[in-house]
C-alpha positions in Angstrom: -0.9 -21.3 -1.1 -4.1 -21.4 -1.7 -6.4 -20.1 1.7 -6.6 -22.8 3.5 -3.2 -23.3 3.7 -1.9 -19.1 4.0 -4.8 -18.7 6.7 -3.3 -21.8 8.7 0.3 -20.3 7.9 -1.0 -17.1 9.5 -2.7 -18.5 12.3 0.3 -21.2 13.4 2.9 -17.4 12.9 0.7 -16.4 15.8 0.1 -19.2 17.7 4.0 -19.0 17.7 4.6 -15.4 18.8 2.9 -15.9 21.7 4.3 -18.4 23.0 7.3 -15.9 24.0 4.7 -14.4 26.4 4.2 -18.0 27.3 8.0 -18.7 28.3 7.9 -14.3 30.2 5.1 -15.9 32.3 6.3 -18.9 33.1 9.8 -17.4 33.6 8.2 -14.9 35.5 6.1 -16.6 38.3 9.4 -19.2 39.6 11.1 -16.3 40.3 11.1 -13.7 43.4 8.6 -11.6 43.1 11.3 -8.8 43.2 12.6 -10.6 39.4 9.4 -11.3 37.9 9.4 -7.5 35.7 13.4 -8.3 35.2 12.5 -12.4 34.1 9.6 -11.1 31.8 11.6 -8.5 29.8 14.0 -9.8 28.9 11.0 -12.0 26.8 10.4 -9.1 26.1 13.4 -7.4 24.5 14.6 -10.9 22.4 10.9 -10.7 21.5 11.6 -7.0 19.7 15.7 -7.7 18.9 15.4 -10.7 17.6 12.7 -9.5 14.8 14.5 -6.8 14.0 17.6 -8.7 13.6 16.0 -11.8 11.6 14.0 -9.3 8.8 17.6 -7.0 8.3 19.7 -9.9 7.9 18.6 -13.9 10.1 16.6 -15.0 7.7 19.3 -14.2 4.9 21.5 -16.4 6.6 19.5 -19.9 7.5 19.7 -21.2 3.8 22.8 -22.0 2.6 23.5 -23.2 -0.6 25.9 -25.6 -0.1 25.9 -28.4 2.6 28.8 -27.2 4.2 28.6 -22.8 4.2 28.8 -21.9 8.1 25.0 -19.9 7.1 23.5 -17.9 3.7 25.1 -14.6 2.8 23.5 -11.7 6.0 23.5 -9.4 2.9 21.9 -11.0 0.1 18.4 -9.4 0.5 19.2 -6.9 3.4 15.3 -5.7 5.0 14.2 -8.7 2.7 12.5 -6.4 0.0 13.0 -8.9 -2.6 10.5 -11.8 -1.2 6.8 -12.2 -2.2 3.7 -12.1 -0.1 4.2 -16.0 0.8 8.0 -15.8 1.1 7.4 -13.5 3.8 5.0 -15.7 5.2 7.4 -17.9 5.8 10.3 -14.8 7.1 7.5 -14.1 9.6 7.4 -17.9 11.3 10.7 -18.6 10.6 11.1 -15.1 12.6 9.3 -16.8 15.5 11.1 -19.9 16.1 14.7 -17.5 16.0 12.5 -15.6 18.8 11.8 -18.1 21.7 14.8 -20.0 21.5 16.6 -17.4 22.4 14.1 -16.5 25.5 14.6 -19.7 26.5 18.4 -19.2 27.1 16.9 -16.4 29.5 15.5 -18.9 32.3 19.2 -20.1 33.2 20.0 -16.6 34.5 17.4 -15.2 36.5 17.8 -13.1 39.2 21.4 -11.5 37.8 21.4 -10.2 35.5 21.9 -6.7 33.7 19.5 -6.4 31.0 22.0 -4.4 28.7 24.1 -7.3 28.8 21.8 -9.7 28.4 20.5 -8.0 24.6 23.9 -8.2 23.6 24.5 -11.6 24.5 21.2 -12.3 22.5 21.8 -9.9 19.7 25.3 -11.4 19.3 24.2 -15.3 19.7 21.5 -15.1 17.2 23.8 -14.0 14.6 27.0 -16.7 15.6 24.0 -18.9 16.6 20.7 -19.6 16.1 20.6 -18.2 12.1 23.2 -20.6 11.3 21.7 -23.7 13.6 18.3 -22.6 11.0 20.4 -23.2 8.0 22.6 -26.4 9.2 18.8 -28.2 10.5 16.4 -26.7 8.1 18.4 -24.8 4.9 20.1 -27.1 4.0 23.3 -27.0 5.6 25.3 -30.0 7.0 23.0 -31.0 9.3 20.3 -31.5 6.9 22.9 -33.1 4.5 24.7 -35.5 6.9 22.8 -39.0 5.6 23.5 -38.3 1.9 27.1 -36.6 3.3 27.0 -40.3 4.8 25.7 -42.3 1.7 22.9 -43.0 4.0 19.0 -43.9 2.9 17.6 -41.7 5.5 18.5 -38.2 7.0 17.7 -36.0 10.2 15.0 -35.7 11.2 14.3 -32.3 13.9 10.8 -31.4 12.5 10.6 -28.5 14.8 13.4 -27.6 16.8 15.2 -30.3 18.8 18.4 -29.6 17.8 18.0 -25.9 16.6 16.3 -24.8 19.5 16.5 -26.8 22.6 19.3 -28.7 22.7 20.3 -24.9 20.9 18.9 -22.6 24.0 20.1 -25.5 26.6 23.7 -25.3 25.5 23.8 -22.2 25.8 21.6 -21.2 29.0 24.4 -23.9 30.5 27.7 -21.8 29.8 25.8 -18.4 30.9 24.8 -20.2 34.2 28.4 -21.2 34.2 29.8 -17.9 33.5 27.6 -15.4 35.7 28.2 -17.9 38.3 25.8 -19.0 41.4 22.8 -16.3 43.4 23.2 -15.2 46.3 21.9 -18.1 48.9 22.2 -21.0 46.1 20.8 -24.3 48.0 17.8 -26.3 47.5 14.4 -24.4 48.7 15.8 -20.9 49.4 14.2 -19.9 46.3 10.5 -20.5 45.5 7.8 -19.3 42.6 6.7 -16.6 43.9 3.4 -16.7 42.1 2.3 -20.2 40.9 -0.7 -19.3 38.9 1.9 -17.1 37.1 3.1 -20.6 36.2 0.3 -22.4 35.1 -0.4 -19.5 32.7 3.0 -19.1 30.9 2.7 -23.2 30.7 -1.3 -23.1 29.3 -0.5 -20.6 27.0 2.9 -23.0 26.0 0.9 -26.0 25.4 -2.1 -23.7 23.0 1.3 -22.1 21.2 2.6 -25.7 20.2 0.0 -26.4 18.4 1.7 -23.6 16.2 5.2 -24.5 17.0 4.9 -28.1 15.6 2.0 -27.5 13.0 3.0 -24.6 11.7 4.7 -25.8 8.8 1.8 -28.0 7.1 0.8 -24.4 6.4 3.5 -22.7 5.8 4.8 -25.7 3.2 2.1 -26.4 1.8 0.5 -29.7 2.6 -2.6 -29.4 4.7 -4.9 -31.1 2.5 -2.4 -33.6 0.9 -1.5 -36.8 0.4 1.5 -35.8 2.3 -0.1 -33.7 5.5 0.8 -34.9 9.3 -1.1 -32.4 11.0 -3.2 -34.9 12.5 -0.6 -36.9 13.3 1.7 -34.5 14.8 -1.2 -32.7 16.5 -2.1 -35.6 18.4 1.5 -36.0 19.2 1.9 -33.1 21.1 -0.9 -33.7 23.0 -0.5 -37.2 24.5 3.1 -36.7 25.0 2.5 -33.5 26.8 0.0 -35.2 28.5 2.0 -38.5 29.2 5.2 -36.0 30.5 2.8 -33.8 33.2 1.9 -37.6 34.3 5.9 -39.4 33.9 7.2 -35.9 36.2 3.8 -35.7 38.7 4.9 -39.6 39.4 8.9 -38.4 39.6 7.5 -35.9 42.2 5.5 -37.9 44.4 8.2 -40.5 45.1 10.4 -38.5 45.8 9.0 -35.8 47.3 5.8 -37.3 48.5 4.1 -34.8 47.3 2.5 -33.6 43.0 3.2 -30.1 42.4 1.7 -27.4 40.1 4.6 -26.2 39.3 5.8 -29.5 38.4 2.7 -30.4 36.5 3.7 -27.6 33.9 7.3 -28.3 34.6 6.0 -32.3 33.3 4.3 -30.0 30.0 7.1 -27.8 28.5 8.9 -31.3 29.2 6.8 -33.0 26.7 6.2 -30.2 24.9 10.3 -30.0 24.3 10.4 -33.7 23.5 7.9 -34.3 20.5 9.2 -31.2 19.2 11.6 -32.8 17.1 9.5 -36.3 16.7 5.8 -35.1 16.5 6.2 -36.1 12.6 7.5 -39.3 12.6 6.5 -41.2 15.6 2.6 -42.9 16.0 1.4 -42.1 18.2 1.8 -44.7 20.6 5.2 -44.1 20.3 4.7 -40.3 21.3 3.3 -41.8 24.8 6.2 -43.8 25.4 8.6 -40.6 25.0 6.8 -38.6 26.7 6.3 -40.4 29.8 10.0 -41.2 29.6 11.2 -37.4 29.3 9.1 -36.4 31.9 10.4 -39.0 34.1 14.0 -38.4 33.3 13.9 -34.4 33.4 12.6 -34.7 36.8 15.2 -36.5 37.3 18.2 -33.9 35.9 16.5 -31.2 37.4 18.0 -31.9 40.3 21.5 -32.7 39.1 21.9 -28.4 39.2 22.4 -28.7 43.1 24.5 -32.2 42.8 27.6 -30.5 39.8 26.4 -26.3 41.6 26.4 -25.3 38.7 22.6 -22.4 39.6 21.0 -23.1 36.5 17.9 -20.8 38.3 15.0 -21.8 36.0 15.6 -25.9 34.8 16.2 -24.7 31.4 19.8 -27.0 30.6 17.5 -29.7 32.9 14.1 -29.4 30.6 15.6 -28.3 27.1 18.6 -29.7 26.5 18.3 -32.6 28.3 13.9 -33.2 26.8 15.6 -32.0 23.8 18.8 -34.4 23.5 15.9 -37.0 24.3 13.2 -36.2 21.9 16.2 -36.3 19.6 18.1 -39.5 20.6 14.1 -41.6 20.6 13.9 -41.2 17.1 17.3 -43.0 16.7 15.4 -45.7 18.2 11.6 -45.3 17.1 11.0 -43.3 14.1 8.5 -44.4 12.0 10.3 -47.0 9.4 13.4 -46.1 9.7 13.9 -46.6 14.2 16.9 -49.0 15.0 14.0 -51.0 17.2 12.1 -50.4 14.3 13.3 -52.4 11.8 15.4 -49.5 10.0 19.4 -50.1 11.7 21.6 -47.9 13.1 21.2 -45.1 10.6 19.5 -43.1 12.4 20.3 -43.6 15.4 23.8 -42.6 14.3 22.6 -39.4 12.7 20.2 -38.2 15.5 23.7 -38.8 18.2 25.8 -36.6 15.5 23.4 -33.4 15.3 22.8 -33.6 18.3 26.4 -33.0 19.9 27.4 -31.3 16.6 25.0 -28.4 17.6 25.4 -28.9 21.7 28.8 -28.3 21.4 29.1 -25.1 19.4 26.2 -23.2 21.4 27.4 -24.4 24.3 31.2 -22.8 23.4 30.0 -19.9 21.6 27.8 -18.9 24.4 30.4 -19.2 26.9 33.1 -17.1 24.8 30.2 -14.8 24.3 28.6 -14.6 28.2 32.2 -13.9 29.9 33.8 -11.8 27.3 30.6 -9.6 27.7 30.8 -10.6 31.7 34.5 -9.3 31.1 34.2 -5.6 29.6 30.7 -3.9 30.4 29.9 -7.0 33.0 26.7 -9.2 32.9 26.2 -10.3 35.8 24.5 -7.3 38.4 26.2 -6.8 42.4 25.6 -8.8 45.4 23.6 -6.4 47.0 21.4 -5.7 43.8 20.6 -8.8 43.5 19.6 -8.6 47.3 17.8 -6.0 47.1 16.0 -7.0 43.8 16.9 -6.6 40.2 13.7 -4.3 39.0 14.2 -2.0 41.0 17.8 -2.0 40.9 17.8 -2.6 37.1 14.3 -1.1 35.7 12.9 1.1 38.4 9.8 -0.9 38.8 8.1 -3.2 41.2 6.3 -6.4 39.6 3.1 -5.5 42.4 2.9 -1.9 43.5 0.7 -2.7 47.1 -1.4 1.0 47.8 -3.5 1.7 51.1 
């Protein structure tokens, strides 16, 4: 990498790392005041644990020599002692994706999870699911090679993580929500955000950091300033799709509830960011706007399904990340530049996108359910009902989010 690519790669790594505290603020504001410390600690716990595991062996697992290998050899270079400087920059950038993917899952089990059990789950899920899936999508694995396997003229598109990050995390979140069950007094309107400005701050940090998330690879792969660079397209799509999703979400709120809310605007922004993640480099800006509106509308409707179907996805990880990731990934099958079905590319792109999305969804859900169920039946995953009512901040961490001194 030249100095410009190197500088942007370092900056992008810092931006994506900052997204995990953004998740902590976003989730922290959405829960009740007696759970804010617990909620934020699950993100910071993931930041600490997954960073260590990625350096020890996760990065080694994220690339494969054969398309049909489950993962890379975790023992190939323990501690990354043999990587050169450029390789270490790329490894650091990859670590930030692993961290935030795990942190996203925690929103589905807000108010009722033991911190130690969460950390056990985070380490096991990252090892068995995220590290291999990263290899499948970006490291030469079966998803990356699926088009060639079928003899197609195109390949699966997932520029920054529609499958590896959002569908992956959303499916795991659904599994954990089912394992831990419903919160005490689970009903619509019973659990309101305790700090809306904190939610807005978290969403703003996420939107800010997402430019590193989507455009960061341009630096780590040394593409900036070359004819292969698409950083301008990525940046404008990251702005446009996100803004359009805010509008789409707020329109649904206005028609459905009569009011457009700030939490809805923040949720719409995150939804747009999720949807554009896989598609940021392969849509023209007009189609990115359409994607944002579609994702904002559909995800605003999807978050209501938990009340109808009875699963307690506390902070709408399923409705935003799983559904938004599916929308962004499959939208490419129709509108990807040159290869989309409705842009003259035939059905190949759509077939590949659907297979990749469903493959990751099913794998992540099943393994997350098994890990979560095993933890719940052994050391316990969910706190006691009385501890939930008292507040997990004090019962699990011995702290309070807000100390009022008279």
